[in-house]
C-alpha positions as CSV (number, residue, x, y, z in Angstrom):
1,X,1.5,-34.7,4.5
2,X,3.7,-31.5,3.8
3,X,3.2,-28.7,6.3
4,X,1.0,-25.9,5.3
5,X,3.0,-22.6,5.0
6,X,1.6,-19.4,6.5
7,X,0.3,-17.1,3.7
8,X,3.0,-14.4,3.0
9,X,6.0,-16.2,4.8
10,X,7.9,-17.1,1.4
11,X,7.1,-13.5,0.2
12,X,8.5,-12.2,3.1
13,X,11.5,-14.6,3.0
14,X,12.5,-13.5,-0.6
15,X,12.0,-9.8,0.4
16,X,14.2,-10.2,3.4
17,X,11.5,-9.1,6.0
18,X,11.5,-10.8,9.4
19,X,8.3,-11.7,11.0
20,X,7.8,-11.9,14.6
21,X,10.5,-9.6,15.2
22,X,9.0,-6.5,17.3
23,X,9.8,-3.3,15.6
24,X,11.6,-0.5,18.1
25,X,11.6,3.0,17.7
26,X,15.2,4.3,18.3
27,X,14.7,7.9,18.7
28,X,17.1,10.2,16.8
29,X,18.7,7.1,15.0
30,X,15.1,6.0,13.3
31,X,14.7,9.6,12.4
32,X,18.2,10.0,10.7
33,X,17.7,6.3,9.0
34,X,14.3,7.3,7.8
35,X,15.6,11.0,6.1
36,X,18.7,9.2,4.8
37,X,16.6,6.6,2.7
38,X,14.7,9.6,1.1
39,X,17.5,12.1,0.6
40,X,19.6,9.1,-0.8
41,X,16.8,9.0,-3.5
42,X,17.1,12.5,-4.0
43,X,20.8,12.7,-4.3
44,X,20.6,10.1,-7.2
45,X,18.7,12.4,-9.4
46,X,21.4,13.2,-12.1
47,X,21.2,16.0,-14.7
48,X,19.4,14.9,-17.9
49,X,21.6,13.3,-20.5
50,X,22.4,14.8,-23.9
51,X,21.6,12.2,-26.5
52,X,22.2,13.1,-30.4
53,X,19.9,11.1,-32.8
54,X,21.2,9.7,-36.0
55,X,19.2,13.0,-37.9
56,X,21.3,15.2,-36.0
57,X,18.6,16.5,-33.4
58,X,19.5,16.6,-29.8
59,X,17.4,15.1,-26.9
60,X,17.7,15.2,-23.2
61,X,17.1,11.9,-21.2
62,X,16.3,11.4,-17.8
63,X,17.6,8.2,-16.1
64,X,14.8,7.2,-13.8
65,X,15.4,6.8,-10.0
66,X,13.4,4.5,-7.4
67,X,9.9,5.5,-6.5
68,X,10.1,6.8,-3.0
69,X,7.5,5.1,-1.3
70,X,6.8,4.6,2.4
71,X,6.9,0.7,1.9
72,X,10.3,0.9,0.9
73,X,11.5,3.1,3.5
74,X,9.8,1.0,6.2
75,X,11.4,-1.9,4.5
76,X,14.8,-0.5,4.8
77,X,14.0,0.6,8.4
78,X,12.7,-3.5,9.5
79,X,9.1,-2.6,9.8
80,X,6.0,-1.8,8.0
81,X,4.3,1.6,6.9
82,X,1.5,1.0,9.8
83,X,4.3,0.6,12.5
84,X,6.0,4.3,10.8
85,X,2.4,5.8,11.4
86,X,2.3,4.3,14.9
87,X,5.7,5.9,15.4
88,X,4.4,9.1,14.2
89,X,1.5,9.4,16.4
90,X,3.3,8.1,19.4
91,X,6.6,10.5,19.1
92,X,6.5,14.2,18.4
93,X,10.2,14.3,16.8
94,X,9.6,11.3,14.6
95,X,6.1,13.0,13.4
96,X,7.9,16.2,12.3
97,X,10.3,13.9,10.6
98,X,8.0,11.8,9.1
99,X,6.1,15.0,7.7
100,X,9.7,16.0,6.3
101,X,10.2,12.7,4.5
102,X,6.4,12.9,3.2
103,X,7.4,16.5,1.9
104,X,10.6,14.9,0.3
105,X,8.9,12.2,-1.2
106,X,6.5,14.6,-3.0
107,X,9.4,16.8,-4.2
108,X,11.1,13.6,-5.7
109,X,7.9,12.4,-7.3
110,X,7.3,15.7,-9.0
111,X,10.8,16.5,-10.0
112,X,11.1,13.1,-11.6
113,X,7.5,13.4,-13.0
114,X,8.4,17.0,-14.7
115,X,11.9,15.8,-15.9
116,X,10.5,13.0,-17.6
117,X,12.0,10.6,-15.5
118,X,8.9,8.9,-14.7
119,X,6.5,8.3,-17.6
120,X,3.6,10.6,-17.5
121,X,0.4,8.3,-16.6
122,X,2.1,6.2,-14.0
123,X,3.8,9.3,-12.6
124,X,0.2,11.2,-12.4
125,X,-1.3,8.1,-10.9
126,X,1.2,7.9,-8.4
127,X,1.2,11.5,-7.3
128,X,-2.4,11.0,-6.7
129,X,-2.2,8.0,-4.7
130,X,1.1,8.3,-2.9
131,X,1.2,11.9,-2.5
132,X,-2.7,12.9,-2.1
133,X,-3.1,15.1,-5.1
134,X,-6.5,15.3,-6.6
135,X,-8.1,16.5,-10.0
136,X,-10.4,19.4,-9.4
137,X,-12.9,21.7,-11.2
138,X,-12.9,25.1,-9.7
139,X,-16.2,27.0,-10.2
140,X,-15.6,30.7,-11.4
141,X,-19.1,31.6,-12.1
142,X,-20.3,34.5,-9.8
143,X,-23.7,36.1,-9.6
144,X,-26.9,35.0,-8.7
145,X,-29.9,32.8,-10.4
146,X,-33.6,34.2,-10.1
147,X,-35.9,31.5,-10.7
148,X,-39.5,32.2,-11.5
149,X,-42.6,29.8,-11.6
150,X,-45.8,30.3,-13.7
151,X,-49.0,30.1,-11.4
152,X,-50.0,27.0,-13.6
153,X,-47.1,25.1,-12.4
154,X,-48.2,22.8,-9.4
155,X,-45.0,21.2,-8.9
156,X,-43.4,24.8,-7.7
């Protein structure tokens, strides 16, 4: 009878993730590696390319870059997003670096969305989910509301 494989092991092997290996926080080296990951994506953003159409008009096309996710950063560091959060809670210097990395993540997402590097709907979806943006309706009405009830109204 074939040996039953643990769920997720094959996927982890494909992605190069090592199971069972304890992740270690290495102080400044870990902070530098996290920032290097996001700065690498930021520096890969190029100026939009000028493209002339057959009709003679000019378009500018932005080449997309990798979406800067914490999951990808964690994978690069050989750990998980959950571990990144644990390191941030336990190490003030990593917490500060983690916040800077999240700011860079937002900056990259906004820059690529505005420049057309990411499709509009997925870009908005990612900003809402990855960067915690929200849609909100602002109520700008001012003033008071007076309610008057008739003596006949039994429910008043």
